[in-house]
VMD Tcl script that draws the C-alpha trace (Angstrom):
set ca {
  {115.21 99.46 149.92}
  {112.06 99.70 148.40}
  {112.86 97.88 145.09}
  {114.16 94.72 147.44}
  {110.76 94.73 149.02}
  {108.67 94.71 146.07}
  {111.23 91.85 144.63}
  {110.69 90.00 147.80}
  {107.12 90.28 148.28}
  {105.82 90.16 144.77}
  {108.34 88.92 142.18}
  {109.75 86.24 144.49}
  {106.46 84.30 144.74}
  {105.73 84.96 141.07}
  {109.25 83.83 140.09}
  {108.68 80.23 142.11}
  {104.92 80.06 140.56}
  {106.69 80.35 137.19}
  {108.96 77.35 137.48}
  {105.72 74.82 137.46}
  {103.63 77.13 135.56}
  {105.25 79.17 133.18}
  {103.82 82.21 131.53}
  {105.44 81.19 128.01}
  {106.78 77.55 128.42}
  {110.38 76.79 127.25}
  {110.67 74.32 124.81}
  {114.10 71.90 124.13}
  {115.26 70.30 121.47}
  {118.28 67.58 121.15}
  {120.02 67.19 118.43}
  {123.31 65.09 117.59}
  {125.93 67.17 116.70}
  {128.75 64.72 116.53}
  {129.14 61.22 117.90}
  {128.58 60.98 121.55}
  {128.00 64.82 121.69}
  {124.45 66.32 121.86}
  {123.17 69.87 121.61}
  {120.09 70.70 123.70}
  {118.47 74.18 122.74}
  {116.18 75.88 124.99}
  {114.01 78.59 123.72}
  {110.42 80.05 123.12}
  {108.90 82.46 120.83}
  {110.05 85.15 123.02}
  {113.61 83.75 123.36}
  {114.05 83.56 119.61}
  {112.68 86.92 119.08}
  {115.64 88.25 121.43}
  {117.82 85.91 120.02}
  {117.30 87.07 116.17}
  {117.25 90.76 117.26}
  {120.65 90.33 119.02}
  {122.68 88.53 116.47}
  {120.66 85.68 115.50}
  {122.52 83.03 117.70}
  {120.60 81.07 120.08}
  {119.49 82.22 123.28}
  {121.13 79.43 125.80}
  {122.41 75.93 124.95}
  {123.74 72.88 126.64}
  {125.94 70.29 125.51}
  {125.67 66.74 126.85}
  {128.70 64.78 126.19}
  {128.88 60.84 126.11}
  {125.81 60.96 128.61}
  {128.47 61.57 131.38}
  {129.08 65.09 131.36}
  {126.76 68.61 130.90}
  {128.80 71.50 129.49}
  {126.81 74.19 130.93}
  {123.19 74.13 132.63}
  {121.29 76.86 130.83}
  {119.05 79.44 132.51}
  {116.66 78.42 135.21}
  {113.10 79.06 133.39}
  {114.02 75.93 131.28}
  {113.86 73.34 134.21}
  {110.85 72.07 133.76}
  {111.23 71.36 130.19}
  {114.63 69.85 130.98}
  {112.98 67.56 133.58}
  {110.10 66.72 131.29}
  {111.77 66.31 127.79}
  {115.87 65.83 128.73}
  {116.10 63.99 131.51}
  {113.90 61.07 131.17}
  {116.26 59.95 128.63}
  {119.27 59.67 130.75}
  {120.80 57.29 133.35}
  {120.88 59.42 136.40}
  {123.93 57.80 138.06}
  {126.01 57.68 134.61}
  {126.34 61.85 135.03}
  {129.27 62.61 136.68}
  {130.47 66.22 135.65}
  {128.76 69.31 135.32}
  {130.93 72.02 134.05}
  {130.54 75.76 133.72}
  {131.82 77.52 131.15}
  {131.77 80.46 132.95}
  {129.61 81.98 136.22}
  {126.99 84.02 133.98}
  {123.31 82.57 134.64}
  {122.23 81.74 131.30}
  {125.16 79.10 131.69}
  {125.12 78.27 135.54}
  {121.25 78.81 136.00}
  {120.33 75.13 136.16}
  {123.30 74.21 138.39}
  {121.62 73.39 141.90}
  {118.77 71.57 139.85}
  {121.22 69.25 138.04}
  {123.11 68.47 141.12}
  {119.71 67.49 142.36}
  {118.61 65.16 139.60}
  {122.23 63.45 139.13}
  {123.18 62.21 142.57}
  {126.51 61.35 141.26}
  {127.62 64.36 139.90}
  {129.42 67.59 140.89}
  {129.98 71.20 139.54}
  {133.20 72.26 138.28}
  {134.35 75.52 137.34}
  {137.72 77.51 137.06}
  {138.68 79.02 140.61}
  {138.11 83.05 139.47}
  {134.26 81.53 138.59}
  {133.84 79.86 141.85}
  {132.45 82.85 144.19}
  {129.89 84.07 141.83}
  {128.55 80.39 141.75}
  {128.85 79.56 145.36}
  {126.99 82.71 146.21}
  {125.41 84.38 143.54}
  {125.50 88.30 143.67}
  {122.36 90.16 143.15}
  {121.95 90.80 139.31}
  {120.18 93.76 137.70}
  {116.52 92.70 137.32}
  {116.33 92.67 133.62}
  {118.55 89.52 133.93}
  {116.21 88.07 136.35}
  {113.58 88.80 134.32}
  {115.14 87.29 131.22}
  {116.81 83.82 132.78}
  {114.82 83.29 136.35}
  {116.44 83.28 139.46}
  {119.96 81.91 140.85}
  {120.38 79.31 143.63}
  {123.94 79.08 145.08}
  {125.52 76.09 144.11}
  {128.58 73.77 145.80}
  {131.36 74.16 143.22}
  {134.87 72.28 142.72}
  {137.85 72.99 141.17}
  {138.46 71.98 137.54}
  {141.42 69.52 136.75}
  {143.35 70.05 133.85}
  {142.02 67.40 131.91}
  {138.59 65.25 132.57}
  {138.83 61.54 131.46}
  {135.44 59.91 130.57}
  {134.56 56.56 131.00}
  {134.07 56.19 127.34}
  {137.48 57.09 126.94}
  {137.23 60.42 125.80}
  {139.54 62.74 127.10}
  {138.73 66.68 127.49}
  {141.36 69.12 128.07}
  {140.59 72.48 130.10}
  {141.70 75.87 128.55}
  {141.46 78.56 130.47}
  {140.22 81.21 128.05}
  {139.81 84.64 129.86}
  {138.19 87.57 128.43}
  {134.40 87.49 128.06}
  {135.05 86.89 132.30}
  {138.27 86.05 134.06}
  {137.14 82.18 135.07}
  {136.34 81.45 131.55}
  {136.96 78.15 130.14}
  {136.84 76.05 126.81}
  {136.80 72.22 126.56}
  {139.04 70.70 124.00}
  {138.80 67.14 122.49}
  {142.11 66.63 121.03}
  {141.47 63.23 119.68}
  {138.27 64.41 117.66}
  {139.40 67.96 117.65}
  {136.65 69.58 119.06}
  {136.47 72.83 120.73}
  {133.55 73.85 123.42}
  {133.81 77.34 123.11}
  {131.45 78.53 125.68}
  {131.18 82.46 124.96}
  {134.59 82.58 123.69}
  {133.07 83.14 120.30}
  {129.49 84.03 119.86}
  {129.93 85.92 117.21}
  {132.67 87.65 114.96}
  {131.85 91.18 115.86}
  {129.83 91.53 118.86}
  {131.09 94.42 120.71}
  {128.81 95.07 123.61}
  {129.21 93.08 126.58}
  {128.81 92.99 130.37}
  {131.01 94.84 132.84}
  {133.73 91.33 133.25}
  {134.71 91.70 129.59}
  {138.52 92.17 129.18}
  {139.72 92.82 125.47}
  {143.21 92.09 125.74}
  {142.62 88.73 127.73}
  {140.14 87.83 125.10}
  {142.85 88.64 122.30}
  {145.31 86.32 124.18}
  {142.64 83.53 124.77}
  {141.86 83.40 120.83}
  {145.73 83.39 120.07}
  {146.00 80.36 122.16}
  {142.83 78.30 121.02}
  {144.61 79.39 117.47}
  {146.97 77.24 118.11}
  {144.64 73.86 118.46}
  {143.79 71.63 115.56}
  {140.52 72.23 115.36}
  {137.85 70.45 113.30}
  {134.49 71.17 115.06}
  {133.41 74.32 117.18}
  {130.60 74.07 119.39}
  {129.67 77.64 120.81}
  {127.66 78.18 123.97}
  {124.78 79.75 122.06}
  {124.52 77.10 119.48}
  {126.66 78.29 116.85}
  {128.16 75.33 115.28}
  {131.18 75.52 113.02}
  {132.95 72.86 110.92}
  {136.46 72.20 108.79}
  {138.31 74.83 107.92}
  {135.74 77.46 108.88}
  {136.85 76.88 112.44}
  {140.28 78.68 112.04}
  {138.79 80.95 109.82}
  {136.02 82.07 112.14}
  {138.14 82.43 115.45}
  {140.72 84.56 113.10}
  {138.03 86.82 111.93}
  {136.89 87.41 115.96}
  {140.61 87.87 116.50}
  {140.88 90.45 113.78}
  {138.02 92.38 115.03}
  {139.44 92.57 118.14}
  {142.62 93.75 117.16}
  {140.84 96.16 114.96}
  {138.99 97.43 117.74}
  {142.03 97.80 119.89}
  {144.07 99.92 116.85}
  {141.34 102.31 116.58}
  {141.09 102.76 120.50}
  {144.88 103.40 120.70}
  {144.41 105.61 117.90}
  {141.66 107.87 119.52}
  {143.27 107.75 122.69}
  {146.08 109.17 121.21}
  {144.42 112.28 120.28}
  {143.82 112.86 124.05}
  {141.17 115.53 125.53}
  {138.18 113.23 125.27}
  {136.11 111.78 127.75}
  {135.34 107.89 127.45}
  {131.64 108.89 125.99}
  {133.53 110.87 123.13}
  {135.81 108.06 122.48}
  {133.09 105.62 122.23}
  {131.17 108.06 119.94}
  {134.04 108.09 117.77}
  {134.40 104.85 117.63}
  {130.99 104.08 116.64}
  {129.95 107.09 114.27}
  {127.30 105.15 112.32}
  {124.21 107.56 112.11}
  {121.21 106.51 113.70}
  {118.87 107.35 116.36}
  {120.08 104.23 118.49}
  {123.39 105.31 118.72}
  {122.49 108.60 119.20}
  {120.30 107.96 122.28}
  {122.83 105.37 123.21}
  {125.80 107.79 122.91}
  {127.39 104.88 120.52}
  {127.07 102.36 123.22}
  {124.13 100.05 121.34}
  {120.66 99.28 121.78}
  {121.28 96.53 124.00}
  {123.02 99.32 126.53}
  {119.33 101.09 126.28}
  {117.34 97.82 127.21}
  {119.93 96.68 129.81}
  {120.01 100.39 131.41}
  {123.45 100.38 130.85}
  {124.57 97.27 132.06}
  {125.44 95.21 128.60}
  {127.27 98.30 126.40}
  {130.40 98.74 124.17}
  {132.65 100.37 126.66}
  {132.69 97.57 128.82}
  {134.91 95.46 126.20}
  {136.70 98.90 125.36}
  {137.44 99.69 128.72}
  {140.27 97.14 128.83}
  {142.07 98.26 125.85}
  {142.20 101.91 127.50}
  {143.81 100.73 130.43}
  {146.13 98.64 128.28}
  {146.83 102.32 126.32}
  {147.41 103.92 129.26}
  {149.58 101.37 131.09}
  {151.82 101.47 127.81}
  {152.28 105.21 128.20}
  {153.65 104.69 131.60}
  {156.46 102.29 130.81}
}
mol new
graphics top color blue
foreach p $ca { graphics top sphere $p radius 0.5 }
foreach p [lrange $ca 0 end-1] q [lrange $ca 1 end] { graphics top cylinder $p $q radius 0.2 }
display resetview
């Protein structure tokens, strides 16, 4: 209760002020990745530091496709730079589609701002992601501090495919794992896959509570069936040519190995989940010791972002396999 009133009376006005006078202004950079595809990177020296510390990928990015469709909208701290540096380049009546890869605030944070800026546009998500965007739940304070406040947003169901006036078709592929309502967009003609947070990196094992390892493996197996020449990741990773399948396979193999190690340790029995996590992450070091094997991101997020979130799904799968 006290925390809620502190946020209401002190933090909320500060957040509102920061949209107009940010303490550390966010900068935007636009880069043409392929014909008709522009990458909008959002960062400042703080986010660059956090990104480098967290694995080397960009803090948040937005893709603009044929200047008709936005794939993700970034975090809300960036709206000032988007309005001054990006939106001035666009025909506001031509933007019809705003597609969110999933319902995390670094991908949906400017939804309502985009709707107000582009009157012909609608926001589209997978139906399993609707609730958290239409009625955002309260997030841990560190996420609000990093990404800015969320606003409720009207949402629409994603069709099976999106046809742009440019002639480009984008197939919608449901890829749960990072979240249940996660989707990728696939351009079959150009062999381009917009992966959202399906990839991120080959071996990132700390995740939020929605993560599901078995579903993630299934999603990677599905996209590996596609013919892909270009991967455009939700945090700015760009992969071309033969490396596309290679990187996805490495991600899949990492998760498969993690599952096999979970099964191996679980089969020994007589251990708590913390002991199992420690067995999986036995690398010596002060961070692993202090976090019980959960990693440094668990420490700075008060346990919200941790390794066991991904591993729990493998444990549930293991227990279910023993009951059949």
